[in-house]
C-alpha positions, -999 to 999 in steps of 0.1 A, spaced: -904 -621 -266 -894 -658 -270 -871 -675 -246 -845 -679 -274 -845 -641 -280 -844 -634 -243 -813 -655 -240 -794 -635 -266 -803 -600 -254 -770 -594 -235 -749 -565 -245 -719 -588 -251 -728 -621 -266 -716 -652 -248 -709 -688 -257 -743 -699 -243 -760 -674 -265 -745 -690 -296 -754 -724 -283 -790 -713 -277 -794 -698 -311 -779 -728 -328 -798 -753 -307 -767 -772 -295 -748 -775 -262 -720 -751 -253 -692 -777 -255 -701 -784 -292 -700 -746 -299 -667 -743 -282 -651 -771 -301 -665 -760 -335 -653 -724 -330 -618 -735 -321 -618 -759 -351 -613 -790 -330 -603 -817 -356 -613 -845 -333 -649 -834 -332 -674 -853 -354 -703 -831 -363 -727 -829 -393 -718 -801 -418 -752 -785 -414 -747 -783 -376 -713 -768 -380 -727 -742 -404 -756 -734 -380 -731 -728 -352 -709 -706 -374 -739 -687 -387 -751 -681 -351 -717 -668 -341 -716 -644 -371 -751 -632 -364 -743 -625 -328 -709 -611 -336 -695 -634 -310 -658 -632 -301 -643 -658 -278 -634 -647 -243 -596 -647 -247 -590 -641 -210 -611 -671 -199 -597 -693 -226 -562 -682 -216 -568 -690 -180 -580 -724 -189 -550 -732 -212 -524 -713 -193 -518 -687 -220 -520 -649 -223 -529 -649 -261 -503 -621 -264 -473 -620 -286 -443 -598 -277 -428 -578 -305 -394 -563 -296 -378 -537 -318 -345 -518 -313 -355 -484 -328 -390 -472 -329 -380 -443 -352 -368 -467 -379 -393 -465 -407 -391 -502 -415 -408 -514 -384 -444 -500 -388 -450 -523 -418 -436 -554 -399 -459 -545 -369 -489 -541 -392 -483 -576 -406 -479 -591 -372 -511 -574 -359 -531 -588 -389 -519 -624 -384 -524 -621 -346 -559 -608 -350 -568 -637 -373 -560 -661 -345 -575 -640 -316 -541 -630 -303 -529 -595 -296 -494 -580 -296 -474 -562 -270 -449 -538 -286 -417 -531 -267 -391 -506 -277 -356 -518 -266 -341 -486 -253 -307 -479 -237 -320 -483 -201 -329 -520 -206 -312 -544 -230 -333 -565 -252 -321 -597 -235 -332 -584 -201 -365 -573 -214 -372 -607 -230 -363 -626 -199 -385 -603 -177 -415 -607 -200 -410 -645 -202 -406 -650 -165 -437 -629 -157 -457 -650 -182 -469 -617 -198 -465 -631 -234 -467 -665 -250 -439 -659 -274 -416 -633 -290 -409 -617 -324 -374 -603 -320 -360 -577 -344 -325 -570 -332 -289 -577 -340 -281 -577 -303 -296 -611 -296 -267 -631 -283 -261 -668 -275 -266 -664 -238 -300 -647 -242 -311 -673 -266 -302 -701 -242 -320 -683 -214 -352 -680 -234 -350 -716 -246 -346 -727 -210 -378 -708 -202 -396 -727 -230 -408 -695 -245 -412 -697 -283 -394 -670 -303 -387 -661 -339 -360 -638 -351 -370 -612 -377 -348 -589 -398 -317 -607 -387 -308 -644 -386 -282 -667 -371 -279 -698 -392 -255 -716 -368 -275 -713 -336 -311 -703 -343 -338 -727 -355 -365 -700 -361 -363 -669 -382 -383 -651 -409 -363 -625 -428 -360 -608 -462 -333 -617 -487 -310 -588 -481 -283 -600 -505 -308 -603 -534 -322 -568 -526 -288 -552 -527 -281 -569 -560 -313 -554 -574 -302 -519 -563 -267 -521 -578 -279 -538 -610 -302 -509 -616 -274 -484 -613 -251 -505 -636 -279 -508 -662 -280 -470 -662 -244 -469 -671 -228 -462 -637 -194 -477 -631 -181 -459 -601 -208 -468 -575 -202 -460 -538 -217 -478 -509 -229 -462 -477 -228 -493 -456 -239 -498 -420 -218 -516 -394 -206 -547 -411 -206 -568 -379 -244 -568 -382 -253 -597 -404 -281 -581 -424 -258 -552 -433 -230 -576 -442 -253 -594 -466 -262 -561 -483 -225 -553 -487 -220 -588 -501 -248 -582 -526 -232 -549 -536 -198 -565 -542 -213 -595 -560 -231 -572 -585 -199 -554 -593 -180 -586 -599 -208 -601 -621 -203 -571 -644 -165 -571 -643 -163 -539 -623 -134 -537 -598 -142 -535 -561 -126 -504 -546 -125 -502 -508 -123 -464 -510 -159 -464 -523 -173 -480 -492 -180 -461 -460 -191 -480 -429 -211 -459 -405 -240 -459 -380 -275 -462 -394 -284 -426 -388 -292 -398 -413 -265 -376 -399 -240 -405 -404 -252 -407 -441 -245 -370 -444 -209 -373 -430 -203 -406 -447 -212 -391 -481 -187 -363 -475 -159 -388 -466 -165 -408 -497 -163 -377 -519 -131 -366 -502 -115 -399 -513 -132 -403 -547 -146 -372 -564 -154 -392 -596 -183 -413 -582 -215 -412 -602 -239 -432 -580 -244 -443 -544 -262 -474 -529 -272 -467 -493 -278 -496 -469 -309 -480 -454 -332 -450 -457 -316 -429 -430 -282 -431 -447 -298 -423 -481 -316 -392 -468 -284 -380 -451 -266 -384 -485 -293 -364 -502 -289 -336 -476 -251 -335 -481 -253 -335 -519 -278 -307 -518 -256 -286 -494 -227 -290 -518 -247 -280 -549 -245 -314 -565 -275 -324 -584 -294 -357 -578 -295 -375 -602 -278 -352 -626 -244 -355 -609 -249 -384 -586 -277 -410 -585 -289 -424 -552 -307 -456 -545 -317 -469 -510 -324 -502 -494 -359 -505 -480 -389 -483 -488 -413 -461 -468 -441 -437 -476 -419 -406 -471 -396 -417 -500 -422 -401 -523 -416 -367 -509 -378 -365 -505 -360 -341 -528 -359 -358 -552 -381 -388 -545 -359 -418 -537 -355 -449 -558 -357 -478 -534 -356 -516 -531 -388 -526 -515 -385 -555 -491 -414 -577 -479 -417 -560 -444 -455 -566 -440 -451 -602 -451 -422 -608 -427 -444 -596 -398 -474 -616 -410 -456 -649 -417 -435 -646 -385 -466 -641 -363 -485 -670 -379 -455 -693 -375 -450 -682 -339 -486 -690 -331 -481 -724 -345 -451 -729 -322 -471 -717 -292 -499 -742 -301 -476 -771 -303 -456 -772 -336 -420 -783 -332 -410 -777 -368 -381 -753 -373 -391 -720 -389 -365 -709 -415 -381 -685 -440 -362 -661 -463 -387 -640 -483 -376 -625 -517 -376 -587 -523 -408 -571 -535 -388 -552 -562 -374 -519 -573 -394 -487 -569 -379 -463 -595 -383 -427 -587 -364 -395 -596 -332 -400 -576 -316 -422 -603 -309 -415 -639 -286 -426 -667 -250 -418 -661 -240 -385 -678 -202 -390 -673 -177 -414 -687 
């Protein structure tokens, strides 16, 4: 066995193995693999190093690199409700972007025993993560100042605060709501109810604004009796649907601000013997795999959840590695997913 082969016979390949196979010193390998732009090296040498790394399936030692640079190579992802079906896609996107840059994510569920603000501060003070992706409407000015004072990079996702936050990656909620209501109007619906979430939450307020803007664009009067503000739970959608029908029995369609409210509405309408979409059409904001198997399958507005997680994680890593540019990204809706919960209006 040659000495070169002997040097690369370890179970886990190391930097010196790549250097030995490529015939260069370890510092050159290290700088090439981290894409050091200050390094001057011939193209054929760079390709030989990259080829050796691929052949050996070499992965950088993140722990050693982190100790040298004072980093954990870990991103914190904080979510308020692990049962909410929108978050898995965001997490998948964040995981993909993190893996591409040799980072990992630490997922934290913000439960009732520990506020999101306390959890953020605890993680930052213990240096357990290099930065945060934060998906919560509970992020207040005091917590934001605390994290900024700790010099811990963070990006808000799902929600945004234009007046006091420099960094956010979100979907265009207002545009998504307009897509939903436009669909119902094109089907001939004129009395369209809105199951709204709590309107003190900015994302939900924007969905309400999109609903109202669509009505006004088509000359349809806004009727406050058609709007029910309720918690974002399926049982709230069930009760809220009942309250709307008590006030206005002539509605022909419902736009629900999230999937939980929409499934609650479907349950209530089924209990009352009302046909969907024969009597009342239902469209929901957001999409998830289970919308294919509801009864009937839900028409939804699909938002760029995976892209939000992916873009936010990439931008956060840039911040961790020195970028000082503000991150203000609003991603457009993916589009309407038409299923069997909406149909042309059958009533005048």
